[in-house]
C-alpha positions, 0 to 999 in steps of 0.5 A: 908205777902205782897207777899201773898196779891199780889198773892191773888190780882193777882188770883182775878183779873185773875178770874174777867177778865176770867169772872170766878167769876159769869158766865152769865147763863141767856140764859141757863135758857131759852130753848123750844121745839115747835111742830107747824103747821098743826097737830103740825108736825113741831118742833123747839127744842132748848134743842137738837138743831134741827128742824124738817120740815113737808114734808107732804106726804113725811114725816119729815126731821130733821136737826141740828139747833142752834139758835144764842144767840142774837135770843134767847135773842129776843125770850126770850123777846117775851116770856115775852112780850106775858106772855107765862108763864101766859098761861094755860096748855091746852088753848082749855080746857079753852073754855066753850061750851055753849049749842045751840051756833054755834062753828067753827072748822077747820080741819086739824088745826094748833096745838101748843105744847110748852114745855119751861124752863124759870127761872128753871121751865119747863111747856107745853102749848097746843092749837089747833087753829082749835077751837072750837071757837064761830062762830062769835068770834075770838080765845081767847087772850090766843091762840092768844098770843101763836100763836104770839110767835110761829110766832116770832120764825118760821119767823126767822126759815123760813128765815134761809139758813139752812131752805131754804136748806131743802127738799121742802114739797110735796102734801097737806092736805085734 
């Protein structure tokens, strides 16, 4: 009997030390794919661990791109800070067009399409930063929050050696 108890305790101790009793799955419940930039032609995709750079007239270039766990945790915290899960699916559709008002639109515009999985829920949010916005006002808070979240991630991407080794963009947009 003592031998059986000792074996059970030894197995339980080994499982605890090895982390087998309850694996940390927090980082696995947060992934995203973001199309961003002019016409949404850049793309970071943590589902497939890739990054696609818009080379403008030279097309696009895709590389393998893995975001380290500490950065993913930082991005998850930004996701919560900016309340991204509370944003509407189509931010521009939330804009009420008022007859007789002057609206501003930018072409070509930065566009954002975020598909994310957070706490086992998958959603997509779309925003076109080019408007239409009232001429005398800023984009709505919902757009500003999404852009701030994307800027947090893109600043990291643009600082990496992997990004810096990619082909340069050629030309420009009219």
